[in-house]
PDB file of N, CA, C and O in Angstrom:
ATOM      1  N   MET A   1     -45.079  71.367  25.439  1.00  0.00           N
ATOM      2  CA  MET A   1     -44.899  70.742  26.731  1.00  0.00           C
ATOM      3  C   MET A   1     -43.610  69.911  26.686  1.00  0.00           C
ATOM      4  O   MET A   1     -43.301  69.259  25.688  1.00  0.00           O
ATOM      5  N   GLU A   2     -42.883  69.957  27.782  1.00  0.00           N
ATOM      6  CA  GLU A   2     -41.639  69.218  27.903  1.00  0.00           C
ATOM      7  C   GLU A   2     -41.811  68.111  28.942  1.00  0.00           C
ATOM      8  O   GLU A   2     -42.466  68.303  29.967  1.00  0.00           O
ATOM      9  N   CYS A   3     -41.227  66.973  28.671  1.00  0.00           N
ATOM     10  CA  CYS A   3     -41.246  65.875  29.625  1.00  0.00           C
ATOM     11  C   CYS A   3     -39.846  65.665  30.177  1.00  0.00           C
ATOM     12  O   CYS A   3     -38.845  65.874  29.491  1.00  0.00           O
ATOM     13  N   ILE A   4     -39.805  65.244  31.436  1.00  0.00           N
ATOM     14  CA  ILE A   4     -38.530  65.083  32.128  1.00  0.00           C
ATOM     15  C   ILE A   4     -38.544  63.791  32.928  1.00  0.00           C
ATOM     16  O   ILE A   4     -39.541  63.439  33.559  1.00  0.00           O
ATOM     17  N   ALA A   5     -37.429  63.101  32.887  1.00  0.00           N
ATOM     18  CA  ALA A   5     -37.220  61.921  33.728  1.00  0.00           C
ATOM     19  C   ALA A   5     -36.145  62.277  34.750  1.00  0.00           C
ATOM     20  O   ALA A   5     -35.119  62.860  34.400  1.00  0.00           O
ATOM     21  N   THR A   6     -36.381  61.929  36.003  1.00  0.00           N
ATOM     22  CA  THR A   6     -35.383  62.171  37.052  1.00  0.00           C
ATOM     23  C   THR A   6     -34.846  60.835  37.554  1.00  0.00           C
ATOM     24  O   THR A   6     -35.480  59.791  37.404  1.00  0.00           O
ATOM     25  N   PHE A   7     -33.667  60.899  38.153  1.00  0.00           N
ATOM     26  CA  PHE A   7     -32.947  59.688  38.547  1.00  0.00           C
ATOM     27  C   PHE A   7     -32.323  59.866  39.915  1.00  0.00           C
ATOM     28  O   PHE A   7     -32.079  60.990  40.355  1.00  0.00           O
ATOM     29  N   ASP A   8     -32.063  58.750  40.590  1.00  0.00           N
ATOM     30  CA  ASP A   8     -31.377  58.786  41.879  1.00  0.00           C
ATOM     31  C   ASP A   8     -29.869  58.910  41.712  1.00  0.00           C
ATOM     32  O   ASP A   8     -29.178  59.387  42.612  1.00  0.00           O
ATOM     33  N   THR A   9     -29.355  58.478  40.554  1.00  0.00           N
ATOM     34  CA  THR A   9     -27.909  58.519  40.347  1.00  0.00           C
ATOM     35  C   THR A   9     -27.557  59.142  39.000  1.00  0.00           C
ATOM     36  O   THR A   9     -28.332  59.081  38.045  1.00  0.00           O
ATOM     37  N   THR A  10     -26.388  59.734  38.947  1.00  0.00           N
ATOM     38  CA  THR A  10     -25.872  60.301  37.701  1.00  0.00           C
ATOM     39  C   THR A  10     -25.688  59.205  36.664  1.00  0.00           C
ATOM     40  O   THR A  10     -25.963  59.405  35.481  1.00  0.00           O
ATOM     41  N   HIS A  11     -25.226  58.060  37.109  1.00  0.00           N
ATOM     42  CA  HIS A  11     -25.006  56.933  36.198  1.00  0.00           C
ATOM     43  C   HIS A  11     -26.284  56.572  35.439  1.00  0.00           C
ATOM     44  O   HIS A  11     -26.242  56.355  34.228  1.00  0.00           O
ATOM     45  N   MET A  12     -27.404  56.506  36.133  1.00  0.00           N
ATOM     46  CA  MET A  12     -28.672  56.157  35.481  1.00  0.00           C
ATOM     47  C   MET A  12     -29.080  57.224  34.468  1.00  0.00           C
ATOM     48  O   MET A  12     -29.575  56.894  33.390  1.00  0.00           O
ATOM     49  N   ALA A  13     -28.877  58.497  34.804  1.00  0.00           N
ATOM     50  CA  ALA A  13     -29.218  59.582  33.875  1.00  0.00           C
ATOM     51  C   ALA A  13     -28.393  59.464  32.592  1.00  0.00           C
ATOM     52  O   ALA A  13     -28.927  59.598  31.491  1.00  0.00           O
ATOM     53  N   LEU A  14     -27.104  59.216  32.739  1.00  0.00           N
ATOM     54  CA  LEU A  14     -26.231  59.096  31.569  1.00  0.00           C
ATOM     55  C   LEU A  14     -26.572  57.855  30.740  1.00  0.00           C
ATOM     56  O   LEU A  14     -26.571  57.909  29.510  1.00  0.00           O
ATOM     57  N   PHE A  15     -26.860  56.751  31.406  1.00  0.00           N
ATOM     58  CA  PHE A  15     -27.234  55.511  30.719  1.00  0.00           C
ATOM     59  C   PHE A  15     -28.554  55.698  29.961  1.00  0.00           C
ATOM     60  O   PHE A  15     -28.698  55.231  28.831  1.00  0.00           O
ATOM     61  N   PHE A  16     -29.503  56.377  30.583  1.00  0.00           N
ATOM     62  CA  PHE A  16     -30.794  56.674  29.962  1.00  0.00           C
ATOM     63  C   PHE A  16     -30.582  57.493  28.690  1.00  0.00           C
ATOM     64  O   PHE A  16     -31.110  57.157  27.631  1.00  0.00           O
ATOM     65  N   GLU A  17     -29.803  58.571  28.804  1.00  0.00           N
ATOM     66  CA  GLU A  17     -29.556  59.432  27.645  1.00  0.00           C
ATOM     67  C   GLU A  17     -28.903  58.641  26.515  1.00  0.00           C
ATOM     68  O   GLU A  17     -29.347  58.713  25.370  1.00  0.00           O
ATOM     69  N   LYS A  18     -27.871  57.900  26.825  1.00  0.00           N
ATOM     70  CA  LYS A  18     -27.147  57.129  25.808  1.00  0.00           C
ATOM     71  C   LYS A  18     -28.059  56.093  25.153  1.00  0.00           C
ATOM     72  O   LYS A  18     -28.041  55.939  23.932  1.00  0.00           O
ATOM     73  N   SER A  19     -28.843  55.394  25.940  1.00  0.00           N
ATOM     74  CA  SER A  19     -29.736  54.358  25.421  1.00  0.00           C
ATOM     75  C   SER A  19     -30.799  54.944  24.498  1.00  0.00           C
ATOM     76  O   SER A  19     -31.074  54.392  23.433  1.00  0.00           O
ATOM     77  N   CYS A  20     -31.384  56.042  24.901  1.00  0.00           N
ATOM     78  CA  CYS A  20     -32.436  56.677  24.091  1.00  0.00           C
ATOM     79  C   CYS A  20     -31.870  57.265  22.804  1.00  0.00           C
ATOM     80  O   CYS A  20     -32.455  57.112  21.732  1.00  0.00           O
ATOM     81  N   ARG A  21     -30.728  57.938  22.920  1.00  0.00           N
ATOM     82  CA  ARG A  21     -30.118  58.541  21.722  1.00  0.00           C
ATOM     83  C   ARG A  21     -29.701  57.480  20.707  1.00  0.00           C
ATOM     84  O   ARG A  21     -29.770  57.714  19.501  1.00  0.00           O
ATOM     85  N   SER A  22     -29.271  56.319  21.189  1.00  0.00           N
ATOM     86  CA  SER A  22     -28.859  55.256  20.264  1.00  0.00           C
ATOM     87  C   SER A  22     -30.014  54.789  19.393  1.00  0.00           C
ATOM     88  O   SER A  22     -29.794  54.199  18.335  1.00  0.00           O
ATOM     89  N   LEU A  23     -31.252  55.050  19.829  1.00  0.00           N
ATOM     90  CA  LEU A  23     -32.445  54.702  19.058  1.00  0.00           C
ATOM     91  C   LEU A  23     -33.036  55.898  18.320  1.00  0.00           C
ATOM     92  O   LEU A  23     -34.137  55.819  17.774  1.00  0.00           O
ATOM     93  N   GLY A  24     -32.294  57.009  18.309  1.00  0.00           N
ATOM     94  CA  GLY A  24     -32.729  58.188  17.570  1.00  0.00           C
ATOM     95  C   GLY A  24     -33.680  59.107  18.324  1.00  0.00           C
ATOM     96  O   GLY A  24     -34.241  60.028  17.730  1.00  0.00           O
ATOM     97  N   LEU A  25     -33.873  58.876  19.614  1.00  0.00           N
ATOM     98  CA  LEU A  25     -34.753  59.742  20.406  1.00  0.00           C
ATOM     99  C   LEU A  25     -34.006  61.012  20.809  1.00  0.00           C
ATOM    100  O   LEU A  25     -32.806  60.980  21.084  1.00  0.00           O
ATOM    101  N   LYS A  26     -34.725  62.113  20.840  1.00  0.00           N
ATOM    102  CA  LYS A  26     -34.129  63.408  21.187  1.00  0.00           C
ATOM    103  C   LYS A  26     -34.178  63.607  22.693  1.00  0.00           C
ATOM    104  O   LYS A  26     -35.120  64.192  23.227  1.00  0.00           O
ATOM    105  N   VAL A  27     -33.156  63.115  23.362  1.00  0.00           N
ATOM    106  CA  VAL A  27     -33.054  63.198  24.816  1.00  0.00           C
ATOM    107  C   VAL A  27     -31.814  64.003  25.158  1.00  0.00           C
ATOM    108  O   VAL A  27     -30.771  63.836  24.526  1.00  0.00           O
ATOM    109  N   LYS A  28     -31.918  64.886  26.166  1.00  0.00           N
ATOM    110  CA  LYS A  28     -30.726  65.621  26.586  1.00  0.00           C
ATOM    111  C   LYS A  28     -30.670  65.718  28.102  1.00  0.00           C
ATOM    112  O   LYS A  28     -31.691  65.790  28.785  1.00  0.00           O
ATOM    113  N   ILE A  29     -29.453  65.717  28.597  1.00  0.00           N
ATOM    114  CA  ILE A  29     -29.198  65.854  30.036  1.00  0.00           C
ATOM    115  C   ILE A  29     -29.394  67.324  30.424  1.00  0.00           C
ATOM    116  O   ILE A  29     -28.913  68.232  29.746  1.00  0.00           O
ATOM    117  N   ILE A  30     -30.107  67.530  31.525  1.00  0.00           N
ATOM    118  CA  ILE A  30     -30.330  68.880  32.054  1.00  0.00           C
ATOM    119  C   ILE A  30     -30.228  68.817  33.579  1.00  0.00           C
ATOM    120  O   ILE A  30     -30.343  67.738  34.161  1.00  0.00           O
ATOM    121  N   PRO A  31     -30.014  69.962  34.227  1.00  0.00           N
ATOM    122  CA  PRO A  31     -30.117  69.969  35.691  1.00  0.00           C
ATOM    123  C   PRO A  31     -31.585  69.757  36.091  1.00  0.00           C
ATOM    124  O   PRO A  31     -32.490  70.161  35.361  1.00  0.00           O
ATOM    125  N   VAL A  32     -31.817  69.133  37.234  1.00  0.00           N
ATOM    126  CA  VAL A  32     -33.189  68.947  37.704  1.00  0.00           C
ATOM    127  C   VAL A  32     -33.813  70.333  37.920  1.00  0.00           C
ATOM    128  O   VAL A  32     -33.262  71.138  38.671  1.00  0.00           O
ATOM    129  N   PRO A  33     -34.944  70.624  37.283  1.00  0.00           N
ATOM    130  CA  PRO A  33     -35.585  71.929  37.458  1.00  0.00           C
ATOM    131  C   PRO A  33     -35.998  72.167  38.921  1.00  0.00           C
ATOM    132  O   PRO A  33     -36.406  71.233  39.611  1.00  0.00           O
ATOM    133  N   ARG A  34     -35.892  73.395  39.379  1.00  0.00           N
ATOM    134  CA  ARG A  34     -36.216  73.751  40.764  1.00  0.00           C
ATOM    135  C   ARG A  34     -37.659  73.426  41.133  1.00  0.00           C
ATOM    136  O   ARG A  34     -37.941  73.113  42.290  1.00  0.00           O
ATOM    137  N   GLU A  35     -38.579  73.497  40.167  1.00  0.00           N
ATOM    138  CA  GLU A  35     -39.980  73.197  40.491  1.00  0.00           C
ATOM    139  C   GLU A  35     -40.204  71.710  40.772  1.00  0.00           C
ATOM    140  O   GLU A  35     -41.245  71.328  41.306  1.00  0.00           O
ATOM    141  N   ILE A  36     -39.228  70.876  40.415  1.00  0.00           N
ATOM    142  CA  ILE A  36     -39.314  69.445  40.708  1.00  0.00           C
ATOM    143  C   ILE A  36     -38.602  69.116  42.011  1.00  0.00           C
ATOM    144  O   ILE A  36     -39.139  68.391  42.848  1.00  0.00           O
ATOM    145  N   SER A  37     -37.387  69.650  42.186  1.00  0.00           N
ATOM    146  CA  SER A  37     -36.606  69.354  43.386  1.00  0.00           C
ATOM    147  C   SER A  37     -35.593  70.454  43.629  1.00  0.00           C
ATOM    148  O   SER A  37     -35.046  71.025  42.685  1.00  0.00           O
ATOM    149  N   SER A  38     -35.343  70.751  44.891  1.00  0.00           N
ATOM    150  CA  SER A  38     -34.343  71.767  45.218  1.00  0.00           C
ATOM    151  C   SER A  38     -32.945  71.166  45.283  1.00  0.00           C
ATOM    152  O   SER A  38     -31.959  71.897  45.374  1.00  0.00           O
ATOM    153  N   SER A  39     -32.852  69.837  45.236  1.00  0.00           N
ATOM    154  CA  SER A  39     -31.532  69.211  45.259  1.00  0.00           C
ATOM    155  C   SER A  39     -30.888  69.329  43.885  1.00  0.00           C
ATOM    156  O   SER A  39     -31.565  69.380  42.858  1.00  0.00           O
ATOM    157  N   CYS A  40     -29.572  69.371  43.895  1.00  0.00           N
ATOM    158  CA  CYS A  40     -28.893  69.407  42.603  1.00  0.00           C
ATOM    159  C   CYS A  40     -28.817  67.982  42.082  1.00  0.00           C
ATOM    160  O   CYS A  40     -28.709  67.036  42.862  1.00  0.00           O
ATOM    161  N   GLY A  41     -28.872  67.830  40.806  1.00  0.00           N
ATOM    162  CA  GLY A  41     -28.829  66.515  40.199  1.00  0.00           C
ATOM    163  C   GLY A  41     -29.107  66.627  38.721  1.00  0.00           C
ATOM    164  O   GLY A  41     -29.336  67.717  38.198  1.00  0.00           O
ATOM    165  N   LEU A  42     -29.085  65.487  38.049  1.00  0.00           N
ATOM    166  CA  LEU A  42     -29.307  65.469  36.616  1.00  0.00           C
ATOM    167  C   LEU A  42     -30.650  64.841  36.295  1.00  0.00           C
ATOM    168  O   LEU A  42     -31.129  63.943  36.987  1.00  0.00           O
ATOM    169  N   ALA A  43     -31.232  65.340  35.234  1.00  0.00           N
ATOM    170  CA  ALA A  43     -32.476  64.801  34.696  1.00  0.00           C
ATOM    171  C   ALA A  43     -32.282  64.707  33.186  1.00  0.00           C
ATOM    172  O   ALA A  43     -31.268  65.159  32.654  1.00  0.00           O
ATOM    173  N   CYS A  44     -33.244  64.128  32.513  1.00  0.00           N
ATOM    174  CA  CYS A  44     -33.229  64.083  31.052  1.00  0.00           C
ATOM    175  C   CYS A  44     -34.547  64.629  30.541  1.00  0.00           C
ATOM    176  O   CYS A  44     -35.620  64.256  31.016  1.00  0.00           O
ATOM    177  N   SER A  45     -34.451  65.518  29.565  1.00  0.00           N
ATOM    178  CA  SER A  45     -35.665  66.035  28.942  1.00  0.00           C
ATOM    179  C   SER A  45     -35.839  65.365  27.583  1.00  0.00           C
ATOM    180  O   SER A  45     -34.872  64.950  26.945  1.00  0.00           O
ATOM    181  N   TYR A  46     -37.089  65.273  27.161  1.00  0.00           N
ATOM    182  CA  TYR A  46     -37.417  64.643  25.887  1.00  0.00           C
ATOM    183  C   TYR A  46     -38.794  65.133  25.461  1.00  0.00           C
ATOM    184  O   TYR A  46     -39.578  65.579  26.300  1.00  0.00           O
ATOM    185  N   PRO A  47     -39.101  65.056  24.163  1.00  0.00           N
ATOM    186  CA  PRO A  47     -40.437  65.456  23.707  1.00  0.00           C
ATOM    187  C   PRO A  47     -41.498  64.520  24.286  1.00  0.00           C
ATOM    188  O   PRO A  47     -41.324  63.301  24.277  1.00  0.00           O
ATOM    189  N   CYS A  48     -42.576  65.080  24.779  1.00  0.00           N
ATOM    190  CA  CYS A  48     -43.635  64.278  25.405  1.00  0.00           C
ATOM    191  C   CYS A  48     -44.242  63.259  24.447  1.00  0.00           C
ATOM    192  O   CYS A  48     -44.735  62.218  24.882  1.00  0.00           O
ATOM    193  N   GLU A  49     -44.209  63.546  23.158  1.00  0.00           N
ATOM    194  CA  GLU A  49     -44.775  62.586  22.209  1.00  0.00           C
ATOM    195  C   GLU A  49     -43.954  61.288  22.138  1.00  0.00           C
ATOM    196  O   GLU A  49     -44.425  60.284  21.604  1.00  0.00           O
ATOM    197  N   ASP A  50     -42.728  61.313  22.679  1.00  0.00           N
ATOM    198  CA  ASP A  50     -41.880  60.112  22.715  1.00  0.00           C
ATOM    199  C   ASP A  50     -41.967  59.364  24.046  1.00  0.00           C
ATOM    200  O   ASP A  50     -41.209  58.419  24.268  1.00  0.00           O
ATOM    201  N   GLU A  51     -42.865  59.765  24.924  1.00  0.00           N
ATOM    202  CA  GLU A  51     -42.883  59.195  26.276  1.00  0.00           C
ATOM    203  C   GLU A  51     -43.056  57.669  26.296  1.00  0.00           C
ATOM    204  O   GLU A  51     -42.382  56.990  27.071  1.00  0.00           O
ATOM    205  N   GLU A  52     -43.914  57.140  25.488  1.00  0.00           N
ATOM    206  CA  GLU A  52     -44.118  55.691  25.494  1.00  0.00           C
ATOM    207  C   GLU A  52     -42.831  54.967  25.091  1.00  0.00           C
ATOM    208  O   GLU A  52     -42.455  53.975  25.716  1.00  0.00           O
ATOM    209  N   ARG A  53     -42.163  55.454  24.059  1.00  0.00           N
ATOM    210  CA  ARG A  53     -40.899  54.835  23.619  1.00  0.00           C
ATOM    211  C   ARG A  53     -39.822  54.977  24.681  1.00  0.00           C
ATOM    212  O   ARG A  53     -39.061  54.041  24.926  1.00  0.00           O
ATOM    213  N   VAL A  54     -39.753  56.145  25.314  1.00  0.00           N
ATOM    214  CA  VAL A  54     -38.757  56.397  26.355  1.00  0.00           C
ATOM    215  C   VAL A  54     -38.963  55.439  27.530  1.00  0.00           C
ATOM    216  O   VAL A  54     -38.003  54.862  28.041  1.00  0.00           O
ATOM    217  N   ARG A  55     -40.195  55.276  27.949  1.00  0.00           N
ATOM    218  CA  ARG A  55     -40.487  54.358  29.067  1.00  0.00           C
ATOM    219  C   ARG A  55     -40.156  52.908  28.691  1.00  0.00           C
ATOM    220  O   ARG A  55     -39.679  52.141  29.528  1.00  0.00           O
ATOM    221  N   THR A  56     -40.406  52.544  27.448  1.00  0.00           N
ATOM    222  CA  THR A  56     -40.084  51.197  26.983  1.00  0.00           C
ATOM    223  C   THR A  56     -38.577  50.959  27.014  1.00  0.00           C
ATOM    224  O   THR A  56     -38.121  49.907  27.463  1.00  0.00           O
ATOM    225  N   VAL A  57     -37.812  51.926  26.540  1.00  0.00           N
ATOM    226  CA  VAL A  57     -36.344  51.805  26.563  1.00  0.00           C
ATOM    227  C   VAL A  57     -35.860  51.635  27.993  1.00  0.00           C
ATOM    228  O   VAL A  57     -35.040  50.760  28.273  1.00  0.00           O
ATOM    229  N   ALA A  58     -36.361  52.464  28.900  1.00  0.00           N
ATOM    230  CA  ALA A  58     -35.937  52.383  30.303  1.00  0.00           C
ATOM    231  C   ALA A  58     -36.250  51.002  30.882  1.00  0.00           C
ATOM    232  O   ALA A  58     -35.421  50.427  31.587  1.00  0.00           O
ATOM    233  N   ALA A  59     -37.423  50.474  30.594  1.00  0.00           N
ATOM    234  CA  ALA A  59     -37.805  49.160  31.117  1.00  0.00           C
ATOM    235  C   ALA A  59     -36.943  48.052  30.523  1.00  0.00           C
ATOM    236  O   ALA A  59     -36.484  47.164  31.240  1.00  0.00           O
ATOM    237  N   GLU A  60     -36.726  48.107  29.220  1.00  0.00           N
ATOM    238  CA  GLU A  60     -35.946  47.062  28.556  1.00  0.00           C
ATOM    239  C   GLU A  60     -34.480  47.057  28.997  1.00  0.00           C
ATOM    240  O   GLU A  60     -33.861  45.996  29.078  1.00  0.00           O
ATOM    241  N   LYS A  61     -33.928  48.233  29.281  1.00  0.00           N
ATOM    242  CA  LYS A  61     -32.518  48.348  29.663  1.00  0.00           C
ATOM    243  C   LYS A  61     -32.303  48.265  31.172  1.00  0.00           C
ATOM    244  O   LYS A  61     -31.163  48.277  31.636  1.00  0.00           O
ATOM    245  N   GLY A  62     -33.378  48.182  31.930  1.00  0.00           N
ATOM    246  CA  GLY A  62     -33.245  48.121  33.391  1.00  0.00           C
ATOM    247  C   GLY A  62     -32.802  49.435  34.002  1.00  0.00           C
ATOM    248  O   GLY A  62     -32.137  49.449  35.038  1.00  0.00           O
ATOM    249  N   ILE A  63     -33.168  50.538  33.367  1.00  0.00           N
ATOM    250  CA  ILE A  63     -32.797  51.870  33.854  1.00  0.00           C
ATOM    251  C   ILE A  63     -33.779  52.282  34.941  1.00  0.00           C
ATOM    252  O   ILE A  63     -34.993  52.256  34.738  1.00  0.00           O
ATOM    253  N   GLU A  64     -33.249  52.658  36.084  1.00  0.00           N
ATOM    254  CA  GLU A  64     -34.072  53.033  37.234  1.00  0.00           C
ATOM    255  C   GLU A  64     -34.415  54.517  37.174  1.00  0.00           C
ATOM    256  O   GLU A  64     -33.618  55.366  37.573  1.00  0.00           O
ATOM    257  N   VAL A  65     -35.610  54.820  36.672  1.00  0.00           N
ATOM    258  CA  VAL A  65     -36.101  56.200  36.623  1.00  0.00           C
ATOM    259  C   VAL A  65     -36.814  56.475  37.935  1.00  0.00           C
ATOM    260  O   VAL A  65     -37.694  55.719  38.345  1.00  0.00           O
ATOM    261  N   PHE A  66     -36.423  57.577  38.599  1.00  0.00           N
ATOM    262  CA  PHE A  66     -37.060  57.928  39.873  1.00  0.00           C
ATOM    263  C   PHE A  66     -38.499  58.379  39.627  1.00  0.00           C
ATOM    264  O   PHE A  66     -39.432  57.860  40.239  1.00  0.00           O
ATOM    265  N   GLU A  67     -38.673  59.361  38.717  1.00  0.00           N
ATOM    266  CA  GLU A  67     -40.014  59.868  38.387  1.00  0.00           C
ATOM    267  C   GLU A  67     -40.030  60.420  36.972  1.00  0.00           C
ATOM    268  O   GLU A  67     -39.000  60.834  36.439  1.00  0.00           O
ATOM    269  N   TYR A  68     -41.218  60.421  36.372  1.00  0.00           N
ATOM    270  CA  TYR A  68     -41.461  61.087  35.091  1.00  0.00           C
ATOM    271  C   TYR A  68     -42.320  62.308  35.370  1.00  0.00           C
ATOM    272  O   TYR A  68     -43.234  62.249  36.194  1.00  0.00           O
ATOM    273  N   HIS A  69     -42.034  63.425  34.686  1.00  0.00           N
ATOM    274  CA  HIS A  69     -42.753  64.689  34.901  1.00  0.00           C
ATOM    275  C   HIS A  69     -43.135  65.304  33.553  1.00  0.00           C
ATOM    276  O   HIS A  69     -42.447  65.120  32.549  1.00  0.00           O
ATOM    277  N   ARG A  70     -44.233  66.027  33.560  1.00  0.00           N
ATOM    278  CA  ARG A  70     -44.630  66.861  32.410  1.00  0.00           C
ATOM    279  C   ARG A  70     -44.621  68.307  32.878  1.00  0.00           C
ATOM    280  O   ARG A  70     -45.289  68.658  33.850  1.00  0.00           O
ATOM    281  N   LEU A  71     -43.864  69.138  32.182  1.00  0.00           N
ATOM    282  CA  LEU A  71     -43.789  70.560  32.551  1.00  0.00           C
ATOM    283  C   LEU A  71     -44.420  71.430  31.486  1.00  0.00           C
ATOM    284  O   LEU A  71     -44.449  72.653  31.625  1.00  0.00           O
TER     285      LEU A  71
END
């Protein structure tokens, strides 16, 4: 299972990726999957087992995540 975080802005997606990677988390920028949204934009995928750590990083850094998804 893959987990995805979506964002309202490109800046937030890039900040999220950089912040998570700096802590050794396996996060990568991807296009928003069509099953989530038909709009073009960026999302970040990460292993679902890291979800708690990922959410903690986002909260601590003030990163505005639009939604979290499990695919």
